[in-house]
C-alpha positions as a printed Julia matrix, in Angstrom:
436×3 Matrix{Float64}:
  23.38  -16.91   19.75
  25.84  -14.1    20.62
  24.35  -10.78   19.48
  25.84   -7.35   18.73
  23.63   -4.26   18.25
  25.01   -1.29   16.27
  23.34    1.94   17.42
  23.8     5.69   17.13
  22.35    8.81   15.54
  21.73    8.95   11.75
  24.55    8.95    9.2
  27.48    7.98   11.43
  28.24    4.84    9.38
  26.29    2.11   11.22
  25.28    0.26    8.03
  28.84    0.53    6.66
  30.13   -1.08    9.87
  27.38   -3.71    9.72
  28.35   -4.64    6.14
  32.02   -4.74    7.17
  31.31   -7.14   10.07
  29.05   -9.5     8.07
  31.45   -9.42    5.11
  28.87   -8.48    2.47
  26.8    -5.51    1.29
  23.53   -6.52    2.95
  22.41   -3.16    4.33
  21.68   -0.23    2.03
  24.01    2.74    2.5
  23.62    6.3     1.29
  24.99    9.73    2.24
  21.53   10.98    3.17
  20.45   10.25    6.73
  17.59    7.94    7.73
  18.18    5.27    5.07
  17.91    2.35    7.53
  14.55    2.09    9.29
  13.95   -1.46   10.51
  16.43   -3.53   12.46
  18.41   -5.64   10.07
  20.19   -8.91   10.97
  23.33  -10.59    9.67
  25.96  -13.09   10.84
  29.66  -12.66   11.45
  32.69  -14.62   12.72
  35.89  -13.62   14.51
  38.65  -16.01   15.64
  36.23  -18.9    16.07
  33.44  -16.87   17.71
  30.12  -16.68   15.83
  27.61  -13.89   16.32
  24.49  -12.2    15.06
  24.71   -8.47   14.23
  21.77   -6.03   14.32
  21.91   -2.83   12.26
  19.44   -0.18   13.44
  17.97    3.06   12.15
  19.48    6.35   13.35
  18.17    7.47   16.76
  16.67   10.94   16.44
  14.31   13.19   18.4
  12.21   16.14   17.24
  12.63   15.67   13.47
  10.01   15.89   10.71
  10.51   12.18    9.9
   7.2    10.29   10.13
   9.19    7.15   11.03
  11.03    8.75   13.98
   9.08    7.16   16.88
   8.99    3.71   15.26
  12.75    3.8    14.53
  13.36    4.62   18.22
  11.22    1.6    19.19
  13.24   -0.61   16.83
  16.5     0.65   18.4
  15.21   -0.15   21.91
  14.2    -3.67   20.82
  17.7    -4.2    19.36
  19.29   -3.08   22.66
  17.11   -5.57   24.55
  18.19   -8.42   22.23
  21.93   -7.65   22.3
  24.76   -9.04   24.43
  27.06   -6.16   23.41
  26.14   -2.67   22.17
  28.35   -0.72   19.76
  27.55    2.99   20.14
  28.85    4.58   16.92
  29.81    8.27   16.77
  31.32   10.34   13.94
  34.86   11.75   14.38
  34.4    14.09   11.39
  31.27   15.73   12.83
  32.54   15.71   16.44
  30.36   15.44   19.53
  26.73   16.09   18.56
  23.8    16.99   20.87
  21.99   13.87   19.59
  24.95   11.73   20.74
  24.53   13.17   24.25
  20.76   12.62   24.19
  21.16    9.01   23.04
  23.85    8.4    25.69
  21.16    9.18   28.32
  19.02    6.36   26.87
  21.95    3.89   26.86
  22.81    4.6    30.5
  19.6     2.79   31.5
  20.89   -0.54   30.18
  23.2    -2.86   32.11
  24.61   -4.32   28.84
  28.3    -3.78   27.92
  28.62   -0.65   25.73
  31.64   -0.03   23.49
  32.08    3.51   22.16
  33.11    3.33   18.48
  34.49    6.49   16.84
  33.98    5.97   13.11
  35.58    7.81   10.17
  38.97    7.91   11.97
  40.65    7.15    8.64
  44.12    8.46    9.62
  46.15    9.13   12.77
  45.33   12.87   12.76
  41.59   12.14   12.8
  42.05    9.37   15.39
  43.54   11.97   17.77
  40.19   13.79   17.79
  38.31   11.05   19.61
  39.03   12.4    23.11
  35.99   14.72   23.17
  33.69   11.65   23.18
  34.85   10.73   26.71
  32.38   13.45   27.77
  29.59   10.96   27.0
  30.66    8.9    30.02
  30.12    5.58   28.21
  32.44    2.71   27.29
  34.7     3.06   30.34
  38.14    4.51   29.72
  38.49    3.26   26.15
  37.21    4.53   22.78
  37.71    2.46   19.62
  38.74    4.64   16.64
  37.84    2.79   13.41
  37.17    3.31    9.73
  34.18    1.18    8.75
  34.78    1.98    5.07
  38.34    0.54    4.95
  38.22   -1.77    7.99
  41.01   -0.21   10.06
  40.52   -0.66   13.81
  37.71   -3.23   13.45
  40.02   -6.11   14.49
  40.81   -4.47   17.86
  37.1    -3.71   18.29
  36.1    -7.34   17.69
  38.85   -8.59   20.03
  37.1    -6.63   22.8
  33.55   -7.59   21.69
  34.18  -11.35   21.99
  35.34  -10.91   25.61
  31.68  -10.22   26.49
  30.18  -13.3    24.78
  28.94  -16.1    27.04
  29.73  -18.83   24.45
  31.52  -19.28   21.1
  28.13  -19.43   19.31
  26.88  -21.55   16.4
  28.54  -21.32   13.0
  25.27  -21.06   11.06
  22.11  -21.51   13.15
  19.93  -21.18   10.02
  21.61  -23.93    7.97
  19.05  -26.21    6.34
  16.06  -24.15    7.55
  13.4   -23.42    4.87
  13.41  -19.82    3.63
  10.13  -18.11    2.73
  10.23  -14.63    1.14
   7.22  -12.29    1.15
   7.14  -10.25   -2.06
   4.83   -7.92   -3.93
   4.25   -4.36   -5.03
   4.58   -1.54   -2.45
   1.84   -1.23    0.17
   0.11   -4.6    -0.3
   0.64   -5.57    3.36
   3.92   -7.54    3.39
   5.32   -6.03    6.6
   1.91   -6.25    8.32
   1.81   -9.99    7.51
   5.32  -10.52    8.91
   4.53   -8.55   12.1
   1.29  -10.5    12.61
   3.04  -13.86   12.25
   5.92  -12.94   14.53
   3.71  -11.3    17.14
   5.97   -8.24   17.31
   6.74   -5.04   15.38
   9.59   -6.58   13.39
   9.08   -4.15   10.5
   7.83   -0.57   10.51
   4.37   -0.29    8.93
   2.88    2.94    7.53
   0.57    3.97    4.69
   3.63    5.35    2.87
   4.57    3.12   -0.07
   8.21    2.04    0.14
   8.5     2.1     3.95
  10.54   -1.14    3.96
  13.94   -0.86    2.27
  16.19   -3.67    3.45
  15.27   -7.36    3.15
  14.55   -8.41    6.76
  15.2   -12.04    7.75
  13.56  -13.46   10.9
  13.38  -16.99   12.29
   9.76  -18.12   12.8
   9.07  -21.0    15.19
   5.42  -21.56   16.11
   2.53  -23.99   15.57
   4.99  -26.78   14.77
   6.69  -24.79   11.97
  10.3   -23.6    11.8
  11.51  -21.43    8.93
  13.15  -18.1     8.04
  10.66  -15.44    6.99
  11.96  -12.58    4.84
  10.1    -9.28    4.48
  11.18   -7.44    1.31
  10.84   -3.96   -0.14
   7.94   -3.49   -2.56
   8.96   -4.04   -6.18
   7.95   -1.36   -8.68
   8.61   -1.32  -12.41
  12.14   -0.16  -13.31
  10.76    2.89  -15.13
   9.16    4.09  -11.88
  12.27    3.66   -9.7
  13.5     7.22   -9.31
  16.12    7.18   -6.56
  19.23    5.18   -5.67
  17.79    3.94   -2.36
  14.79    2.39   -4.09
  17.04    0.88   -6.77
  19.16   -0.86   -4.1
  16.0    -1.89   -2.2
  14.79   -3.59   -5.39
  18.15   -5.38   -5.74
  17.96   -6.61   -2.12
  14.4    -7.88   -2.7
  15.44   -9.82   -5.8
  18.47  -11.27   -3.99
  16.22  -12.32   -1.07
  13.98  -14.1    -3.58
  16.98  -15.86   -5.14
  18.05  -17.11   -1.69
  14.55  -18.32   -0.75
  12.89  -21.7    -1.25
   9.29  -20.46   -1.45
   7.96  -17.03   -2.44
   4.68  -15.67   -1.05
   3.54  -13.19   -3.71
   1.03  -10.76   -2.2
  -1.63   -9.09   -4.34
  -3.98   -6.29   -3.35
  -7.56   -7.62   -3.7
  -8.91   -4.08   -4.22
  -6.7    -3.58   -7.3
  -6.78   -7.05   -8.84
  -3.73   -8.59  -10.49
  -1.59   -5.96  -12.24
   1.29   -6.18  -14.7
   3.94   -5.83  -11.96
   2.36   -8.72  -10.0
   2.66  -10.9   -13.11
   6.34   -9.82  -13.45
   7.09  -10.85   -9.84
   5.37  -14.23  -10.26
   7.24  -14.81  -13.55
  10.56  -13.88  -11.9
   9.94  -16.42   -9.11
   9.03  -19.06  -11.72
  12.19  -18.36  -13.77
  14.24  -18.81  -10.58
  12.43  -22.15   -9.97
  11.01  -21.1    -6.58
   7.95  -22.56   -4.92
   5.13  -20.01   -5.32
   2.03  -19.25   -3.24
  -0.17  -16.32   -4.3
  -1.78  -14.41   -1.4
  -4.71  -12.15   -2.22
  -4.6    -9.7     0.72
  -7.28   -7.16    1.79
  -9.99   -9.65    0.79
 -12.16   -8.18    3.58
 -12.4    -4.9     1.6
 -13.89   -6.51   -1.52
 -17.65   -6.71   -2.13
 -18.31  -10.41   -2.61
 -20.92  -12.72   -4.04
 -20.96  -16.53   -4.21
 -18.64  -16.57   -7.24
 -16.15  -13.82   -6.23
 -13.34  -16.22   -5.25
 -13.65  -18.31   -8.4
 -13.8   -15.21  -10.65
 -10.66  -13.75   -9.03
  -8.81  -17.07   -9.4
  -9.77  -17.26  -13.09
  -8.52  -13.7   -13.6
  -5.17  -14.53  -11.94
  -4.59  -17.78  -13.88
  -5.56  -16.04  -17.14
  -2.92  -13.32  -16.53
  -0.11  -15.75  -15.56
  -0.91  -18.37  -18.25
   0.42  -20.89  -19.15
   1.43  -21.15  -15.46
  -1.25  -22.96  -13.47
   0.62  -24.46  -10.53
   0.7   -21.67   -7.86
  -2.09  -22.08   -5.26
  -4.11  -18.96   -4.36
  -5.04  -18.13   -0.75
  -7.44  -15.26    0.04
  -6.35  -13.46    3.2
  -6.86  -10.37    5.3
  -3.94   -9.46    7.53
  -6.13   -6.83    9.22
  -8.78   -9.36   10.34
  -6.25  -12.26   10.58
  -8.33  -14.21    8.06
  -6.62  -17.34    6.66
  -3.11  -16.07    7.53
  -2.09  -19.4     9.11
  -3.5   -21.22    6.09
  -1.18  -19.13    3.89
   1.85  -20.19    5.96
   0.78  -23.83    6.07
   0.41  -23.76    2.27
   3.93  -22.3     1.9
   5.42  -24.95    4.21
   3.56  -27.69    2.29
   4.95  -26.35   -1.01
   8.48  -26.44    0.49
   8.0   -30.04    1.64
   6.74  -31.15   -1.79
   9.52  -29.2    -3.52
  12.25  -30.96   -1.53
  10.8   -34.5    -1.55
  12.41  -36.95   -3.97
   9.91  -39.31   -5.57
  11.19  -42.88   -5.85
  11.98  -44.06   -9.39
   9.84  -47.19   -9.03
   6.79  -45.17   -7.96
   7.35  -42.65  -10.77
   7.48  -45.38  -13.38
   4.48  -47.28  -12.0
   2.32  -44.18  -12.23
   3.67  -42.28  -15.24
   4.12  -45.22  -17.64
   0.48  -46.09  -17.01
  -0.53  -42.48  -17.81
   1.58  -42.59  -20.99
   0.0   -45.89  -22.03
  -3.48  -44.44  -21.48
  -2.67  -41.42  -23.66
   0.39  -42.08  -25.89
   2.27  -39.37  -27.78
   0.71  -38.79  -31.24
   2.64  -40.11  -34.25
   5.13  -37.57  -35.61
   6.33  -37.69  -39.24
   5.19  -41.29  -39.44
   7.24  -42.3   -36.38
   6.0   -43.78  -33.1
   7.41  -42.04  -30.02
   7.91  -44.41  -27.11
   8.75  -43.26  -23.58
  10.37  -46.17  -21.76
  11.5   -44.83  -18.39
  11.34  -41.77  -16.08
  13.46  -40.64  -13.13
  13.83  -37.57  -10.9
  17.34  -36.08  -10.91
  17.08  -32.99   -8.7
  15.21  -32.91   -5.39
  15.66  -29.18   -4.57
  14.28  -28.06   -7.96
  12.35  -31.12   -9.15
  13.59  -32.19  -12.59
  12.15  -35.28  -14.28
  14.0   -36.98  -17.11
  11.96  -39.04  -19.59
  13.97  -41.52  -21.66
  12.52  -42.14  -25.12
  13.48  -43.16  -28.65
  12.97  -39.75  -30.36
  13.25  -36.9   -27.83
  13.48  -34.26  -30.59
   9.88  -34.95  -31.65
   8.23  -34.45  -28.24
   5.51  -31.79  -28.63
   4.98  -28.93  -26.15
   1.33  -29.95  -25.67
   2.38  -33.48  -24.68
   5.01  -32.06  -22.31
   2.2   -30.08  -20.62
   0.13  -33.28  -20.39
   2.99  -35.08  -18.63
   3.55  -32.15  -16.26
  -0.15  -32.05  -15.35
  -0.18  -35.82  -14.68
   2.91  -35.44  -12.45
   1.27  -32.62  -10.51
  -1.99  -34.5   -10.02
  -0.45  -37.81   -9.03
   2.31  -36.51   -6.75
   0.73  -33.32   -5.3
   3.16  -30.8    -6.78
   0.92  -27.75   -6.26
   3.01  -24.59   -6.03
   6.16  -26.46   -7.08
   8.04  -25.53  -10.28
   9.01  -28.65  -12.24
  11.38  -29.12  -15.17
  10.9   -31.87  -17.75
  13.78  -33.14  -19.88
  13.74  -35.76  -22.65
  16.75  -37.95  -23.38
  17.59  -40.64  -25.92
  17.16  -44.1   -24.39
């Protein structure tokens, strides 16, 4: 896959340019510096060339930011991955000492570097780009652009594609299962993603809210192939105090909507809290496969019944939902982490498998005969036939003589029989009743 890395010091418009090139508002933008921390991926296309774009945090030295060293590491990883590097500078601010310091770092790479002068919104501003030649990068050409309105980006992309070895794939992730890791802040989501990928994909600290953007990464190991998404921790709306966190929440919810299976992480030391229940309910309403991970299980004092007691507590809080499986993990000690992933993949497979109509009827009509619907208002309710109509979000239609009289308790009975007979653990199912 052709890859572009967007780099530079903080607040020069890297995320604005990233969003412009991918054609959507994926990366969070704000006027304060240091909003982007992890490297963030998206896809773009230009005149038949397809490419991956990496947005990076602002490169800075000697600041008070606790994330400074890790952001620099993320920038270096992005440079290693890229075929072309876009070094973004700010025409408004002019040549900055940090630009010169970062230019020293970029000189060590043999990759093609294009110098991009952002915020050149008019011809007068565009004339001020000459001072950036002092950086000695990008050859004899500087690309004046305005990431906010798109001017100059066409000429920039015309040059970028000259450095690509191939035309690239239109959508390399098409049809690949998507698994999103969600939960409250600081439960260990980024640590889980880093452990699985075997690299520091996301910055991890003890500070709640370290992750802001939803980070998508392809995972291929142990016979599995899927897209893993690390998301920002979701707090209750009343506790969200700043714009950045508000947009981080939006990105997390959008990542969940785009996923097939959601891994909801709980903190074993705190038990299941109201916000955990909200996240699980949100995934259920969006008809996503759900696996509940109880992380930090190594920190809990245990007896022979600890696991069962915790499970009972979880199912009591999320009632009447009973279908999500629970896996007890410790990212720190690597305990049952692969089991968690295998469970998520299994849920995806069951969620996307269509059950044949003949098999459904053989099994379910026998279950209905064994325990028929109770008589309602003196009328016998007879279910004659069942079929599955949606494989991505399993929906089962039961054809009967009086659908309006089907009781909720009997609907639960049918759902439980479906789950037991066809292994639908972790899979949301919808039941519908139609007149035969």
